[in-house]
C-alpha positions as CSV (number, residue, x, y, z in Angstrom):
1,X,-142.8,76.5,-31.8
2,X,-141.9,78.1,-28.4
3,X,-138.5,77.1,-27.0
4,X,-136.1,78.1,-24.3
5,X,-132.8,79.8,-25.1
6,X,-130.0,77.4,-24.5
7,X,-127.1,79.8,-25.3
8,X,-125.7,79.4,-21.8
9,X,-125.8,75.6,-22.1
10,X,-124.1,75.7,-25.5
11,X,-121.3,77.8,-23.9
12,X,-120.9,75.4,-21.0
13,X,-120.9,72.2,-23.2
14,X,-118.6,74.0,-25.7
15,X,-116.0,74.7,-22.9
16,X,-116.2,71.1,-21.7
17,X,-115.8,69.8,-25.3
18,X,-112.7,72.0,-25.7
19,X,-111.4,70.5,-22.5
20,X,-111.8,67.0,-23.8
21,X,-110.0,68.0,-26.9
22,X,-107.1,69.3,-24.9
23,X,-107.0,66.0,-23.0
24,X,-106.9,64.0,-26.3
25,X,-104.0,66.2,-27.4
26,X,-102.2,65.5,-24.2
27,X,-102.6,61.7,-24.7
28,X,-100.6,61.8,-28.0
29,X,-97.2,62.5,-26.5
30,X,-98.0,60.4,-23.4
31,X,-98.5,57.3,-25.5
32,X,-94.9,57.6,-26.9
33,X,-93.5,58.6,-23.5
34,X,-95.1,55.6,-21.9
35,X,-93.7,53.2,-24.5
36,X,-90.3,54.7,-24.2
37,X,-90.3,54.4,-20.4
38,X,-91.5,50.7,-20.6
39,X,-88.8,49.8,-23.1
40,X,-86.5,48.6,-20.3
41,X,-89.1,46.3,-18.7
42,X,-89.5,42.6,-19.8
43,X,-91.9,42.5,-22.7
44,X,-92.4,46.2,-22.7
45,X,-90.8,47.0,-26.0
46,X,-93.8,47.7,-28.2
47,X,-92.9,48.9,-31.8
48,X,-93.3,52.7,-32.0
49,X,-94.9,52.3,-35.4
50,X,-97.8,50.5,-33.9
51,X,-98.8,53.6,-32.0
52,X,-99.2,55.8,-35.1
53,X,-102.8,54.9,-35.8
54,X,-103.8,55.6,-32.2
55,X,-101.8,58.8,-32.0
56,X,-103.4,60.0,-35.3
57,X,-106.8,59.2,-33.9
58,X,-106.3,61.1,-30.7
59,X,-104.8,64.0,-32.7
60,X,-107.8,64.1,-35.0
61,X,-110.2,64.0,-32.0
62,X,-108.2,66.8,-30.3
63,X,-108.6,69.1,-33.4
64,X,-112.2,68.1,-34.0
65,X,-113.3,68.5,-30.3
66,X,-111.6,71.9,-30.0
67,X,-113.1,73.1,-33.3
68,X,-116.6,71.8,-32.3
69,X,-116.4,73.3,-28.9
70,X,-115.7,76.7,-30.4
71,X,-118.7,76.1,-32.7
72,X,-120.9,75.2,-29.8
73,X,-119.9,78.4,-27.9
74,X,-120.9,80.4,-31.0
75,X,-124.1,78.4,-31.4
76,X,-123.4,77.2,-34.9
77,X,-125.9,74.8,-36.3
78,X,-123.1,72.7,-38.0
79,X,-121.4,72.3,-34.6
80,X,-124.6,71.0,-33.0
81,X,-125.2,68.5,-35.8
82,X,-121.6,67.2,-35.7
83,X,-121.5,67.0,-31.9
84,X,-124.7,65.0,-32.0
85,X,-123.2,62.6,-34.5
86,X,-120.1,62.3,-32.5
87,X,-121.9,61.7,-29.2
88,X,-124.2,59.1,-30.7
89,X,-121.2,57.3,-32.2
90,X,-119.3,57.6,-28.9
91,X,-122.3,56.2,-27.0
92,X,-122.8,53.2,-29.3
93,X,-119.1,52.2,-29.3
94,X,-119.1,52.7,-25.5
95,X,-122.0,50.4,-24.9
96,X,-120.4,47.7,-27.0
97,X,-117.1,48.1,-25.3
98,X,-118.6,48.0,-21.8
99,X,-120.6,44.8,-22.7
100,X,-117.4,43.2,-24.0
101,X,-115.5,44.3,-20.9
102,X,-118.1,42.4,-18.8
103,X,-116.9,39.2,-20.5
104,X,-113.2,39.9,-20.8
105,X,-112.3,41.5,-17.5
106,X,-112.9,38.4,-15.3
107,X,-110.7,36.4,-17.6
108,X,-107.9,39.0,-17.7
109,X,-107.9,39.5,-14.0
110,X,-108.0,35.8,-13.3
111,X,-104.8,35.3,-15.3
112,X,-102.9,38.3,-13.9
113,X,-100.3,37.6,-11.3
114,X,-101.6,38.9,-8.0
115,X,-99.5,39.7,-5.0
116,X,-99.9,37.8,-1.7
117,X,-100.8,39.5,1.6
118,X,-97.7,38.1,3.3
119,X,-95.3,35.2,2.7
120,X,-97.0,31.8,2.9
121,X,-100.5,33.0,2.5
122,X,-102.6,32.3,-0.6
123,X,-103.1,35.1,-3.2
124,X,-106.2,37.3,-2.7
125,X,-107.5,36.5,-6.2
126,X,-111.2,36.8,-5.5
127,X,-111.0,40.1,-3.6
128,X,-108.7,41.6,-6.3
129,X,-111.0,40.3,-9.0
130,X,-114.1,42.0,-7.4
131,X,-112.2,45.3,-6.8
132,X,-110.7,45.3,-10.3
133,X,-114.1,44.7,-11.9
134,X,-115.8,47.4,-9.9
135,X,-113.1,50.0,-10.7
136,X,-113.0,49.0,-14.4
137,X,-116.8,49.1,-14.8
138,X,-117.0,52.5,-13.0
139,X,-114.3,54.1,-15.2
140,X,-115.5,52.6,-18.4
141,X,-119.2,53.3,-17.6
142,X,-118.5,57.0,-16.9
143,X,-116.2,57.7,-19.8
144,X,-117.9,55.5,-22.5
145,X,-121.5,55.6,-21.5
146,X,-122.5,58.4,-19.0
147,X,-120.5,61.3,-20.6
148,X,-121.7,60.6,-24.3
149,X,-125.2,60.0,-23.0
150,X,-125.2,63.5,-21.4
151,X,-123.9,65.1,-24.6
152,X,-126.5,63.2,-26.7
153,X,-129.3,64.3,-24.4
154,X,-128.3,67.9,-24.5
155,X,-127.6,68.4,-28.3
156,X,-130.7,66.4,-29.3
157,X,-133.0,68.8,-27.5
158,X,-135.3,70.8,-29.7
159,X,-134.5,73.8,-27.6
160,X,-130.8,73.5,-28.5
161,X,-131.7,73.0,-32.1
162,X,-134.0,76.1,-32.2
163,X,-131.4,78.2,-30.4
164,X,-128.7,77.3,-33.0
165,X,-131.1,78.0,-35.9
166,X,-132.1,81.3,-34.4
167,X,-128.5,82.5,-33.8
168,X,-127.2,80.9,-37.0
169,X,-130.2,81.4,-39.5
170,X,-128.4,80.5,-42.8
171,X,-128.6,76.9,-43.9
172,X,-125.2,75.0,-44.0
173,X,-123.8,71.8,-45.4
174,X,-125.0,69.7,-42.5
175,X,-128.7,70.6,-43.3
176,X,-128.7,69.0,-46.8
177,X,-128.2,65.4,-45.6
178,X,-130.1,63.5,-42.8
179,X,-127.8,63.3,-39.7
180,X,-127.7,59.4,-39.6
181,X,-126.5,59.4,-43.3
182,X,-124.1,62.3,-42.7
183,X,-122.6,60.5,-39.8
184,X,-121.8,57.5,-42.0
185,X,-120.3,59.7,-44.6
186,X,-118.0,61.4,-42.1
187,X,-116.9,58.0,-40.6
188,X,-116.2,56.7,-44.1
189,X,-113.9,59.7,-44.8
190,X,-112.2,59.1,-41.5
191,X,-111.7,55.5,-42.3
192,X,-110.2,56.4,-45.7
193,X,-107.6,58.6,-43.9
194,X,-106.8,55.7,-41.5
195,X,-106.5,53.3,-44.5
196,X,-103.8,55.6,-45.9
197,X,-101.9,55.5,-42.6
198,X,-102.1,51.7,-42.1
199,X,-99.4,50.8,-44.7
200,X,-96.9,53.0,-42.7
201,X,-97.6,51.1,-39.5
202,X,-97.9,47.5,-38.3
203,X,-96.2,46.4,-41.5
204,X,-99.5,46.9,-43.3
205,X,-100.8,43.5,-42.2
206,X,-104.4,43.1,-43.3
207,X,-106.8,40.1,-43.2
208,X,-107.9,38.9,-46.6
209,X,-110.2,35.9,-47.2
210,X,-108.4,33.4,-44.9
211,X,-104.9,34.8,-44.9
212,X,-102.9,37.9,-43.9
213,X,-101.4,40.1,-46.6
214,X,-98.4,42.3,-46.2
215,X,-96.1,44.5,-48.2
216,X,-97.1,45.8,-51.7
217,X,-100.4,43.8,-51.9
218,X,-101.4,45.3,-48.6
219,X,-100.6,48.8,-49.8
220,X,-102.7,48.4,-52.9
221,X,-105.5,47.0,-50.8
222,X,-105.5,50.0,-48.4
223,X,-105.3,52.5,-51.2
224,X,-108.2,50.8,-53.0
225,X,-110.2,50.9,-49.8
226,X,-109.5,54.5,-49.2
227,X,-110.7,55.4,-52.7
228,X,-113.7,53.3,-52.3
229,X,-114.7,54.9,-49.0
230,X,-114.4,58.4,-50.5
231,X,-116.4,57.5,-53.5
232,X,-119.2,55.9,-51.4
233,X,-119.3,58.8,-49.0
234,X,-119.9,61.2,-51.9
235,X,-122.8,59.0,-53.2
236,X,-124.3,58.7,-49.7
237,X,-124.1,62.5,-49.1
238,X,-126.2,62.9,-52.3
239,X,-128.7,60.3,-51.0
240,X,-127.8,58.1,-54.0
241,X,-129.0,54.5,-53.3
242,X,-126.1,53.2,-55.2
243,X,-123.8,54.3,-52.4
244,X,-125.9,52.4,-49.9
245,X,-125.8,49.2,-51.9
246,X,-122.0,49.6,-52.5
247,X,-121.4,49.9,-48.8
248,X,-123.6,47.0,-47.9
249,X,-121.9,44.7,-50.4
250,X,-118.4,45.8,-49.6
251,X,-119.0,45.6,-45.8
252,X,-120.5,42.1,-46.2
253,X,-117.4,41.0,-48.1
254,X,-115.2,42.5,-45.4
255,X,-117.1,40.6,-42.7
256,X,-116.8,37.3,-44.6
257,X,-113.1,38.0,-45.3
258,X,-112.3,38.7,-41.6
259,X,-114.3,35.8,-40.3
260,X,-112.6,33.4,-42.7
261,X,-109.1,34.7,-41.7
262,X,-109.5,34.6,-38.0
263,X,-111.2,31.2,-38.2
264,X,-108.0,29.8,-39.7
265,X,-105.4,32.0,-38.0
266,X,-104.8,33.0,-34.4
267,X,-104.5,36.7,-33.6
268,X,-101.0,35.9,-32.1
269,X,-99.9,35.3,-35.7
270,X,-101.1,38.8,-36.5
271,X,-98.9,40.2,-33.7
272,X,-95.9,38.3,-35.0
273,X,-96.4,39.7,-38.5
274,X,-96.6,43.1,-36.9
275,X,-93.1,42.5,-35.5
276,X,-94.1,42.5,-31.8
277,X,-91.3,41.2,-29.6
278,X,-91.8,37.7,-28.3
279,X,-91.8,38.8,-24.7
280,X,-94.7,41.1,-25.4
281,X,-96.6,38.3,-27.2
282,X,-96.0,36.0,-24.2
283,X,-97.5,38.5,-21.9
284,X,-100.6,38.9,-24.2
285,X,-101.0,35.1,-24.2
286,X,-100.9,34.9,-20.4
287,X,-104.0,37.1,-20.2
288,X,-105.9,34.2,-21.7
289,X,-108.4,36.5,-23.6
290,X,-107.4,35.4,-27.2
291,X,-108.1,31.7,-26.8
292,X,-110.6,29.9,-29.0
293,X,-112.9,31.9,-31.1
294,X,-112.4,35.2,-29.2
295,X,-111.6,37.3,-32.3
296,X,-114.6,35.9,-34.2
297,X,-117.0,36.7,-31.5
298,X,-115.4,40.2,-31.0
299,X,-115.8,41.0,-34.7
300,X,-119.4,39.8,-34.7
301,X,-120.1,42.0,-31.8
302,X,-118.9,45.0,-33.7
303,X,-120.1,44.1,-37.2
304,X,-123.7,43.2,-36.4
305,X,-124.5,46.7,-35.0
306,X,-123.0,48.3,-38.1
307,X,-125.1,46.0,-40.4
308,X,-128.1,47.0,-38.4
309,X,-127.3,50.6,-38.8
310,X,-127.0,50.2,-42.6
311,X,-130.5,48.7,-42.6
312,X,-131.8,51.5,-40.4
313,X,-130.7,54.3,-42.8
314,X,-132.0,52.5,-45.9
315,X,-135.2,54.5,-45.6
316,X,-133.4,57.6,-46.6
317,X,-132.4,56.1,-50.0
318,X,-135.8,55.5,-51.7
319,X,-134.6,56.3,-55.2
320,X,-131.6,57.5,-57.1
321,X,-131.3,61.3,-57.7
322,X,-132.5,62.5,-61.1
323,X,-129.9,64.2,-63.2
């Protein structure tokens, strides 16, 4: 089919992707510097160990984005496939986050102490609320929705696909598996790595069927999860339907376990087990966003799209591979 050469666009988006990777790399030291500077403020002493998962995630994104940006500049078909997976995931998570922000931001701003215009006058709560919501939605909308939507639109173009296939004619490992399934495989592998990191941070606190487990049981739980994710990713990559059923059953059990745990325990208890200082916990409670069934609704908001995605990719697993 006729197509337009998008080599220039691949270079431009590759450079922008590398720039985002450099920004993610910059955020890693800034996280620790910010916590160190806030240590002297009331309630500002967050445990350094709690930053390790976030720092590892930003470091991973930095390496991945720089690597993918170089691949885009060189018009590699694997780079286009992985950037399309990343942008779709980014867009989906961003949409959920923005929708949740619509419910959380008013509560958070309403409970924040706002300054008065001058002594004796009432606090300008309504004005600050409207300005804060406008700025928050603008920033979140651009970063979490607009940017990934642009990346998704560009890399999903057939002109971009044909350009990469023309300049990189040999098939690669991203061509042997449908992109929706490949995306799940990659995120399972990433989750396995994070599971190995969790016992080293946050005291390894994990929800488990109505209670929080810590210490050695938590380590065993995380190691078993990591092995399970790697095994399932291998089956999914081979389009083995047993991998799909394995993920569906295990994810359903995780969903039930988490819902039972947070139905009986408050998230503040989780922060205490993670050894957060009491002053920090008091500040979190003042925001008023963890009252009632907040955690249950938040988990449902994230779990239902994942369950829907599993049902969507079921069509790729019609039968087990022979031999």
